[in-house]
N, C-alpha and C positions, 0 to 999 in steps of 0.2 A: 548226425554224421560226424566223423572225426574232425577235430580242429586241425589247422595247418601244421601245428607243432607235431602232430602224429606223423604227417608225411615228411617232416623235416628230420625225423629220427634216422640214425644210421640204420642201414638195411638189416643188419644182424639183430639189433634191438627191436626194430619194428616187426620182423618176422617172429621173434620170440614172443612178443605181445600178441600177435595174431594167432599163433599156435596155442597160446594159453586161452585165448577167447574161444577158439573152436573146441578145445579140450573141455572147457567148462560147459559150453552149450551142448556138447555131445553127452555130457554126464547126467544132466538133470533137465527138467522142464524149464521153460522160460521164467516162470514166476519164482523158481527156486535158484536161478543163477545167482552166484555170489561174486560181487566185485572183489571181496577179500580173497576169494579163491583164485581169481584171475591174477590179482596182484602177487599172490604167493607163488603161483606157477611161473609167472613171467619174471619174478624176482626184481620188482621195481618198487620204489617207495609209493605209499598211498597217494601222497600229494602229486606225484608225477602222473598218475592215472588221470586225474581231473584236469591236467594240462592237455590231455589228448581227447577225452570224452566228457560230456556233461554228466551223463548218468547211464543207467542200464538201457534205457530206451535208445540212447544214442548208439550204444554198442549193437543193439538189435538192428537198427537201420543200416549200420555198416555191414553186418553179416548178410542181411537181405540184399543189399546192393551187390555184394560179391556173388551171391546166388543168381541174381537177375542178370548180371554180366555174363555168367556162364550159360544161362538159358539163351541169351542173345547169340552167344558164340555157337552153341549147339544148333540153334535155328539156322544160322548162316551156313555152317558146315553141312547140315543135312540138305538144305535146299540146293546147295552147290553140287553135292554128291548125287542127288536125285533129279538133277536137271529141272529144278523149279517145281517139283511135285509136292504140293502142300499136304496131301494125304499121307505120303511116305514120311514127311517131316514130323507129323504128329505121332506116328508110330515110333520113329526114332527118339522123340522126346520122352515117350513112355518108357522105352528101354533105358534111356539115360536116368530117368527118375528111379527106376528099379535098381540100377547099378549103384546109385548114390545111397539108397537104403541099406545096401549091403556093405558099404565102404566104412572106413574109419576117418577120423579127422573132420575136415570141412564138409564133406558130402554127408556124413552122418549127422553133423550139427544142423545142416540145412533141413534135412528131412525131419529131424526131431522138432525143430521150430515150426515147420509147416504143419506137422501133425498136431502139435500143441495148439495151434491157432484155431483148430476146430472147436476148442474148448475155452480158450483164453480170449475173452471178448476185447479186453483192452489192447492186447497185442494184435489181434486180428484187425481191429479198427485202424490202428496205426499203419499196419501193412497194407490194408485196402486203400487208404488214402495215399500212401506212398506209391503204390502201384499205379493208381489212377493218374498221378502226376508224371511218372517216369516210364515205368516198364511198358504199360499198355501202348503208349504212343511210339516208343522205341521198337517194340516187338512188331507192331502193325506196320510201321515204316520199313522195318527190315524185310518183312514178308512181302510187302508191296513191291520192293525194289528187286527181289530175287525170284518171285514166283513166276512161273510160265503161264501167262494169262491166256495164251493161245489154246491151252488145254481146258479152259473153263468156259462155261456158257454165260459170259458177261454181256448183258444187253443194255444196262444203264450204268451210269458213272458210279453210283453207290452200291452196285451189286456185290462187289468184292468185299467191301466193308460189312455189308449185311451177312455175307457168308461167314466171315470171321466171327461175327457176333453170335452165330449159331455154333461154330466149331470150337472156339476157345473155351466157353463155359462147359460144353460137353466134354472136351478133353480134360479140363481141370477136374471135373467130377470123376472121370474114369481113372485119372492118376491118383486121386484121393483113395481109391480102393486099394491101391498098392500099399498105402500106409497101414491099412487094417488087416490085410490078408497075409498069409504065410507064403514062403517061397513056393510051396507045393501048388498054390492057387494061381501063381503069376502067369504061367503059360495059358491057363484057362481064361483068365481075365484079358490077357493080350490077344488071344484068338477072338474073343467076343468083341473086343474093341476094334480089331482089324475088320471083322465082318460088318460091324455097324458103320465103320468108316466107308466101306464099300457101298453100303446102302445110301449113305449121305452123298457119296461121290456120284451116284447115278443121277442125283438131282442137280448137281453143279457142273459136272464134266460134260464136255462135248461128245 
């Protein structure tokens, strides 16, 4: 993660460095990301970069944390909009994922990284460990606090957690298909995902 010196930067300089990071991560796969390119785009001395980040892995963790913050934000907005409907939330997150695939800048960088992680074992392992420490607990905590439990057939204390253990991996697999497929296939994949969510819903909803 960034050092405190990164957060102490003047906003304009910090934003310039962030934009350079996203530009480079959008341009190439993770293993080909060049710190020299980031330094050149941001127009900062090489020595300054290492005052802000330890190495490329450090930059990757920063980019992933920003993505994960956005996922938490989207989760909260969707559950609020849909009155705690967790199934509508997963469909909204799929739409968000697809919109990021088509965007430029940070959204495109996020999607390239996540796509690369299907092939880059080192990066995937780091991301998996990071997620297990931070995102999973935050995401589940957010869902627990906003979900309408009255709509679900919860009979025991750990039923909701068990349901999420079914839904989250399945949703992640479905989202991964958007990395591989063309725009023409998105509506087909989305409708398939919606129907399968409806089937799952029959087992969990009242």
